[in-house]
C-alpha angles and dihedrals in degrees: 000000000000120000113248112257093241090057095050126098117249090258092052093046090050090055093048104107112168108197091346091297127127115256092223105038101020086225121136119280123243099032136152127250133159136238108263100205139022095275138033128176115222108207133200091242141009102280142064089253092066119094120262109245100174139010119212109210108181120090109228094021108159113239132182117228109217101167143013136211122170108305092345131095126197105224137183132195126216092285094050092253116138147095141195117328127183110252092236089069092058131079131202089224107119119230135167135214117227109236099181123067116242092007111193117232109208134201093238135018092267130102090228096052119113117276113242100178145345127233127204122234108270095031115135115225132184110253116226126166124347132196123193094286109014140049132201111228136177136200142137091026093303132107131194151128125277132180109265091230090065098061137056121220102066130072118245092242096040119120120195128189 
């Protein structure tokens, strides 16, 4: 028999994912968010009394929420590095991290379409719609389509309108 949520420790509550939904927000887990400001402390546990293990320093950086506890979200970056961040430091705005150097943004979701811009590896782009293989992104005044496999911040099977 499962322990009632109220009787569980914070760590146990954070790991409670009924139907892959967060116990606090009822939003899907895992899910992607972005860093709202220029800095976000990732802590060892879900409170200000826990030690800071990592500091994220790029506004808009995509992060994957993997657990929830109260006002705290357990997040990971592309490398799996992370910790607990207060929800006020996170945004629902979807972004993506370029994983391929000089990634070509194209006019259409087609490898033969015209190239409108190139993005360096590590660039953070705004994520727009995605089909099964391509996503439309924007950044630096440019907008175009990129293969989903060349960015981090969207699941392989995710479709966005």
